[in-house]
C-alpha positions, 0 to 999 in steps of 0.5 A: 471502523469505529469498532475496529479502532476500539477493540481491534488487535494492533499488529505489524505486518509486511505486504507487497505493493505496486505503484499504480495510476488511475483516472476518474472524470479526468483526474489522475490519482497515484497510489500504492496498490495493496490489499488495503488500497481503500485507505487514503494512506496509500496515496502518493505524489506523481514524483513518488509514482515515478520513483516506485514505478516498475519496482517491487515495493515491500511495506511494513504496516501497523494495522488494527484488525478485528472481526469486522475489518482492518484499519491501516494505522501507519506505513513504518518502512518502505523497501524497494527491490528492482523487478527481475525478469527471467531471460533465457527461458 
């Protein structure tokens, strides 16, 4: 990721996310599931998980992208929209 940090192009993007819970060896972790999930920037607290659970979360991210990969620099904005269901179909 050093190459991406040095020569990658910085840009602002919008993406969807979901609050997700996972466990490994008895330890529970909470995070926002995005295409860039591997970044520790998406880890959230149990309280944030409760807040974002069952919501459509839209993120504005600053990323740096190169031919080698993508690095997430920051979460600029979080927008929450309640999930809608189609009742009647």
